N, CA, C and O atoms as a DFTB+ gen file, in Angstrom:
388 C
 N C O
     1  1      26.787      35.438     -19.389
     2  2      27.976      34.491     -19.543
     3  2      27.570      33.581     -18.074
     4  3      27.722      32.362     -18.158
     5  1      26.844      34.395     -16.177
     6  2      27.020      34.169     -15.419
     7  2      25.290      33.079     -15.561
     8  3      25.005      32.389     -14.583
     9  1      24.456      33.068     -16.638
    10  2      23.270      32.595     -16.653
    11  2      23.692      31.723     -17.136
    12  3      22.836      30.838     -17.107
    13  1      24.633      31.368     -17.642
    14  2      25.554      29.600     -17.892
    15  2      25.705      28.955     -17.346
    16  3      25.463      27.751     -17.428
    17  1      26.345      29.783     -16.297
    18  2      27.106      29.656     -14.689
    19  2      26.578      28.404     -14.132
    20  3      26.880      27.212     -14.085
    21  1      25.326      29.488     -13.588
    22  2      24.254      29.074     -12.924
    23  2      23.369      27.568     -14.032
    24  3      23.118      26.385     -13.802
    25  1      23.267      28.020     -14.609
    26  2      22.502      26.644     -15.660
    27  2      23.093      25.821     -15.543
    28  3      22.421      24.828     -15.264
    29  1      24.433      25.592     -15.628
    30  2      24.986      24.358     -15.585
    31  2      25.215      23.828     -14.242
    32  3      24.914      22.635     -14.218
    33  1      25.709      24.339     -12.912
    34  2      25.878      24.272     -11.468
    35  2      24.112      23.765     -11.700
    36  3      23.898      22.621     -11.299
    37  1      23.443      24.170     -12.024
    38  2      21.775      23.383     -11.401
    39  2      21.559      22.103     -12.242
    40  3      20.700      21.309     -11.861
    41  1      22.280      21.845     -13.364
    42  2      22.280      20.970     -14.023
    43  2      23.306      19.484     -13.391
    44  3      22.845      18.363     -13.179
    45  1      24.790      19.927     -13.194
    46  2      25.120      18.972     -12.166
    47  2      24.903      18.947     -10.913
    48  3      25.295      17.883     -10.434
    49  1      24.362      19.780     -10.011
    50  2      23.941      19.895      -8.432
    51  2      22.563      18.233      -8.845
    52  3      22.567      17.124      -8.310
    53  1      21.685      18.731      -9.852
    54  2      20.347      17.582     -10.097
    55  2      20.321      16.315     -10.451
    56  3      19.469      15.480     -10.149
    57  1      21.589      16.136     -11.316
    58  2      22.380      15.011     -11.918
    59  2      22.971      14.974     -10.167
    60  3      22.224      14.330      -9.430
    61  1      23.519      15.250      -9.867
    62  2      24.784      14.512      -8.482
    63  2      23.570      13.857      -7.329
    64  3      23.729      12.910      -6.558
    65  1      21.959      14.983      -7.578
    66  2      21.619      14.061      -6.154
    67  2      20.173      13.220      -6.648
    68  3      19.212      12.870      -5.963
    69  1      20.457      13.040      -8.231
    70  2      19.540      11.850      -8.334
    71  2      20.160      10.647      -8.638
    72  3      19.609       9.587      -8.935
    73  1      21.306      10.877      -8.546
    74  2      22.141       9.258      -8.266
    75  2      22.023       8.355      -6.867
    76  3      22.076       8.734      -5.697
    77  1      21.915       7.561      -7.200
    78  2      21.445       6.269      -6.066
    79  2      23.340       6.422      -5.180
    80  3      24.451       6.559      -5.693
    81  1      22.946       6.322      -3.901
    82  2      24.509       6.277      -3.256
    83  2      24.369       5.181      -2.845
    84  3      23.412       4.643      -2.288
    85  1      26.145       4.537      -3.348
    86  2      26.692       3.329      -2.835
    87  2      26.358       2.652      -1.589
    88  3      25.863       3.446      -0.789
    89  1      26.429       1.801      -1.271
    90  2      26.616       1.288      -0.106
    91  2      28.012       0.940      -0.005
    92  3      28.727       1.319      -0.934
    93  1      28.525       0.312       0.913
    94  2      30.060      -0.403       1.502
    95  2      30.105      -1.849       1.567
    96  3      31.199      -2.319       1.881
    97  1      29.223      -2.601       1.356
    98  2      28.881      -3.454       1.584
    99  2      28.126      -3.997       0.776
   100  3      27.236      -3.293       0.299
   101  1      28.271      -6.024       0.178
   102  2      26.720      -6.170      -0.492
   103  2      25.582      -5.975       1.011
   104  3      24.531      -5.378       1.242
   105  1      26.629      -6.957       1.854
   106  2      25.924      -7.728       3.017
   107  2      24.850      -5.940       3.283
   108  3      23.680      -5.953       2.900
   109  1      25.201      -5.133       3.672
   110  2      24.352      -4.665       3.718
   111  2      22.842      -3.591       2.540
   112  3      22.075      -2.735       2.982
   113  1      22.909      -4.000       1.381
   114  2      21.669      -4.020       0.828
   115  2      20.656      -5.352       1.109
   116  3      19.435      -5.402       0.960
   117  1      21.565      -6.392       1.559
   118  2      20.500      -7.366       1.249
   119  2      19.900      -8.215       2.784
   120  3      19.271      -9.244       3.027
   121  1      20.577      -6.995       3.646
   122  2      19.951      -7.794       5.258
   123  2      18.034      -6.348       5.245
   124  3      17.677      -5.327       4.656
   125  1      17.502      -7.283       6.284
   126  2      16.249      -6.124       6.218
   127  2      16.895      -5.321       7.688
   128  3      17.628      -5.608       8.635
   129  1      16.162      -4.239       7.221
   130  2      16.342      -3.130       8.811
   131  2      15.402      -4.185      10.137
   132  3      14.333      -4.796      10.153
   133  1      16.037      -4.045      10.692
   134  2      15.859      -4.560      12.794
   135  2      14.504      -3.961      12.812
   136  3      14.245      -2.987      12.106
   137  1      13.746      -4.438      13.491
   138  2      12.373      -3.750      13.406
   139  2      12.729      -2.996      15.157
   140  3      13.577      -3.051      16.048
   141  1      11.449      -2.335      14.835
   142  2      12.366      -1.053      16.043
   143  2      10.941      -0.896      16.760
   144  3       9.878      -0.933      16.141
   145  1      11.026      -0.761      17.791
   146  2       9.927      -0.225      18.043
   147  2       8.850       0.964      17.974
   148  3       8.198       1.052      19.015
   149  1       8.562       1.772      17.113
   150  2       7.838       2.347      16.401
   151  2       7.279       1.080      15.713
   152  3       6.208       0.788      16.246
   153  1       7.632       0.169      14.664
   154  2       6.948      -0.752      14.140
   155  2       6.446      -1.663      14.803
   156  3       5.594      -2.365      14.257
   157  1       6.822      -1.912      16.154
   158  2       6.101      -2.880      16.539
   159  2       4.760      -2.941      17.046
   160  3       3.972      -3.886      17.095
   161  1       4.614      -1.239      17.568
   162  2       3.045      -0.772      18.100
   163  2       1.747      -1.053      16.909
   164  3       0.573      -1.388      17.074
   165  1       2.806      -0.654      15.257
   166  2       2.275      -0.858      14.431
   167  2       1.549      -1.717      14.094
   168  3       0.336      -1.658      13.890
   169  1       2.321      -2.667      14.006
   170  2       1.561      -4.621      14.085
   171  2       0.998      -5.154      15.801
   172  3       1.142      -6.217      16.405
   173  1       0.494      -4.181      16.075
   174  2      -0.224      -4.904      17.124
   175  2      -1.787      -4.739      16.524
   176  3      -2.175      -3.984      15.633
   177  1      -2.420      -5.544      17.188
   178  2      -4.224      -5.199      16.547
   179  2      -4.165      -3.691      17.194
   180  3      -3.486      -2.987      17.941
   181  1      -5.573      -3.686      16.234
   182  2      -6.288      -2.557      16.996
   183  2      -7.494      -2.844      18.076
   184  3      -8.051      -3.940      18.131
   185  1      -7.798      -1.861      18.837
   186  2      -8.314      -1.881      19.757
   187  2      -9.660      -1.619      18.770
   188  3      -9.854      -1.070      17.685
   189  1     -10.664      -2.496      20.005
   190  2     -11.984      -2.583      19.081
   191  2     -12.977      -1.109      19.588
   192  3     -12.961      -0.478      20.645
   193  1     -13.645      -0.958      18.560
   194  2     -14.463       0.664      18.884
   195  2     -15.181       0.640      20.148
   196  3     -15.548      -0.375      20.741
   197  1     -15.296       1.467      20.394
   198  2     -16.340       1.730      21.324
   199  2     -17.845       1.807      21.506
   200  3     -18.344       2.694      20.813
   201  1     -18.760       1.080      22.295
   202  2     -19.890       1.399      22.303
   203  2     -20.414       3.051      21.445
   204  3     -21.282       3.336      20.620
   205  1     -19.949       3.389      21.766
   206  2     -20.185       5.493      21.996
   207  2     -20.162       5.160      20.017
   208  3     -21.146       5.104      19.278
   209  1     -18.669       4.993      19.636
   210  2     -18.741       5.122      18.239
   211  2     -19.178       3.956      17.703
   212  3     -19.308       4.174      16.498
   213  1     -19.568       2.486      18.025
   214  2     -21.180       1.953      17.139
   215  2     -21.943       3.008      16.842
   216  3     -22.041       3.756      15.869
   217  1     -22.624       2.883      18.204
   218  2     -23.454       3.812      17.664
   219  2     -24.273       5.353      17.063
   220  3     -25.440       5.696      16.874
   221  1     -22.400       6.229      16.850
   222  2     -22.612       7.440      16.468
   223  2     -22.061       6.871      14.533
   224  3     -22.263       7.745      13.690
   225  1     -21.396       5.421      13.973
   226  2     -21.796       4.796      12.985
   227  2     -23.272       4.355      12.305
   228  3     -23.711       4.179      11.168
   229  1     -23.635       4.302      13.312
   230  2     -25.296       3.759      12.574
   231  2     -26.326       4.327      12.915
   232  3     -27.482       4.021      12.621
   233  1     -25.778       5.577      13.847
   234  2     -26.577       6.733      13.182
   235  2     -26.512       7.418      11.766
   236  3     -27.423       7.523      10.945
   237  1     -24.878       7.969      11.657
   238  2     -24.926       7.803      10.438
   239  2     -24.801       7.414       9.373
   240  3     -24.277       8.074       8.475
   241  1     -25.528       5.564       9.166
   242  2     -25.528       5.034       8.719
   243  2     -27.340       5.401       8.237
   244  3     -27.725       5.496       7.071
   245  1     -27.952       5.508       9.098
   246  2     -28.985       5.914       8.891
   247  2     -29.313       7.176       8.476
   248  3     -30.186       7.074       7.615
   249  1     -28.980       8.490       8.714
   250  2     -28.966       9.599       8.129
   251  2     -27.940       9.168       6.994
   252  3     -28.092      10.389       6.953
   253  1     -27.227       8.795       6.219
   254  2     -27.214       9.264       5.668
   255  2     -27.987       8.607       4.093
   256  3     -28.064       8.914       2.904
   257  1     -28.503       7.407       5.149
   258  2     -29.489       6.265       4.246
   259  2     -30.958       7.435       3.537
   260  3     -31.304       7.496       2.357
   261  1     -31.605       8.287       4.815
   262  2     -32.384       9.591       4.732
   263  2     -31.583      10.651       4.189
   264  3     -32.207      11.622       4.617
   265  1     -30.564      11.146       3.494
   266  2     -29.827      11.760       2.661
   267  2     -30.133      11.658       1.692
   268  3     -30.601      12.660       1.151
   269  1     -30.055      10.552       1.024
   270  2     -30.188       9.979      -0.109
   271  2     -31.283       9.598      -1.285
   272  3     -31.276       9.626      -2.516
   273  1     -32.402       9.160      -0.066
   274  2     -33.591       9.393       0.235
   275  2     -34.445      10.683      -0.481
   276  3     -35.085      10.912      -1.507
   277  1     -34.051      11.306       0.659
   278  2     -34.795      12.965       0.541
   279  2     -34.242      13.778      -0.574
   280  3     -34.862      14.746      -1.014
   281  1     -32.691      13.276      -1.201
   282  2     -32.064      13.938      -2.255
   283  2     -32.900      13.393      -3.337
   284  3     -33.426      14.018      -4.257
   285  1     -32.944      12.061      -3.070
   286  2     -33.349      11.218      -5.014
   287  2     -35.392      12.596      -4.843
   288  3     -35.880      13.284      -5.739
   289  1     -35.812      12.443      -3.670
   290  2     -36.822      12.612      -3.916
   291  2     -37.251      14.360      -4.295
   292  3     -38.295      14.766      -4.805
   293  1     -35.941      15.236      -3.803
   294  2     -36.061      16.893      -3.768
   295  2     -36.709      17.259      -2.619
   296  3     -37.273      18.341      -2.782
   297  1     -36.852      16.825      -1.580
   298  2     -37.081      17.340      -0.109
   299  2     -36.178      18.137       1.027
   300  3     -36.521      18.623       2.104
   301  1     -34.534      18.067       0.188
   302  2     -33.514      18.725       0.721
   303  2     -33.953      20.247       0.856
   304  3     -34.632      20.709      -0.061
   305  1     -33.674      20.921       1.746
   306  2     -33.813      22.613       1.574
   307  2     -33.149      22.359       0.671
   308  3     -32.724      21.327       0.151
   309  1     -33.006      24.370       0.344
   310  2     -32.564      24.434      -1.378
   311  2     -30.924      25.110      -0.818
   312  3     -30.925      26.310      -1.090
   313  1     -29.914      24.796      -0.306
   314  2     -28.477      25.096      -0.536
   315  2     -28.217      24.387       0.843
   316  3     -27.382      24.971       1.534
   317  1     -28.647      23.485       1.274
   318  2     -28.046      22.245       2.774
   319  2     -27.842      21.437       2.299
   320  3     -28.603      20.824       1.550
   321  1     -26.374      21.083       2.677
   322  2     -25.214      20.130       2.332
   323  2     -25.213      18.883       3.135
   324  3     -26.017      18.897       4.067
   325  1     -24.819      18.288       3.057
   326  2     -24.752      16.890       3.836
   327  2     -23.813      17.184       5.498
   328  3     -24.081      16.329       6.342
   329  1     -22.986      18.081       5.869
   330  2     -22.696      18.463       7.037
   331  2     -23.470      19.119       7.833
   332  3     -23.006      19.482       8.914
   333  1     -24.942      19.450       7.458
   334  2     -24.999      20.539       8.112
   335  2     -26.498      19.722       8.028
   336  3     -27.322      20.134       8.844
   337  1     -26.979      18.527       7.068
   338  2     -28.110      17.625       7.301
   339  2     -27.882      16.603       8.643
   340  3     -28.589      16.412       9.633
   341  1     -26.103      15.830       8.078
   342  2     -25.954      15.055       9.569
   343  2     -25.939      16.053      10.229
   344  3     -27.168      16.113      10.241
   345  1     -25.705      16.747      10.695
   346  2     -25.116      17.321      12.541
   347  2     -27.062      17.245      12.711
   348  3     -27.473      16.834      13.796
   349  1     -28.479      17.781      11.267
   350  2     -29.402      17.818      12.458
   351  2     -29.845      16.501      12.472
   352  3     -30.589      16.126      13.378
   353  1     -29.481      15.737      11.571
   354  2     -30.360      13.926      11.707
   355  2     -29.374      13.781      13.187
   356  3     -30.052      13.749      14.214
   357  1     -28.205      13.714      13.333
   358  2     -27.712      13.395      14.753
   359  2     -28.360      13.751      15.997
   360  3     -28.616      12.989      16.929
   361  1     -28.644      15.237      15.896
   362  2     -28.997      15.432      17.490
   363  2     -30.619      14.805      17.495
   364  3     -31.307      14.395      18.429
   365  1     -30.890      14.920      16.065
   366  2     -32.609      14.367      16.070
   367  2     -32.201      12.568      16.674
   368  3     -32.737      12.132      17.692
   369  1     -31.487      11.965      16.081
   370  2     -31.360      10.061      16.311
   371  2     -30.818      10.351      17.703
   372  3     -31.451       9.705      18.539
   373  1     -30.026      10.974      18.141
   374  2     -29.805      10.939      19.344
   375  2     -30.697      11.777      20.175
   376  3     -30.207      11.816      21.304
   377  1     -31.828      12.488      20.113
   378  2     -32.741      12.623      20.813
   379  2     -32.622      14.354      21.753
   380  3     -33.236      15.200      22.403
   381  1     -31.791      14.098      21.371
   382  2     -30.669      15.939      21.734
   383  2     -32.503      17.175      20.769
   384  3     -32.689      18.293      21.248
   385  1     -33.083      16.885      20.069
   386  2     -33.466      17.803      19.277
   387  2     -35.049      17.214      19.285
   388  3     -35.921      17.778      18.624
């Protein structure tokens, strides 16, 4: 008996939860929401990348091309994945190693 009651309660709850809420006026449905400061921030243009970011992107492109060529030639060490290759290549291109 209680199983049937709980099942009916769940069905009723899900049915009520899925019903759309009714608006009090038609005007409320047709007007667009006012712009908030949060949406104005998103509308602003993005800042251009810094020289460091541009250099990092170039290094990543070069390392990616090297990775593809080395992988196709079978010159990648066993078990090496892209993150390890990228780390070593990035250090090498920066001149750190």
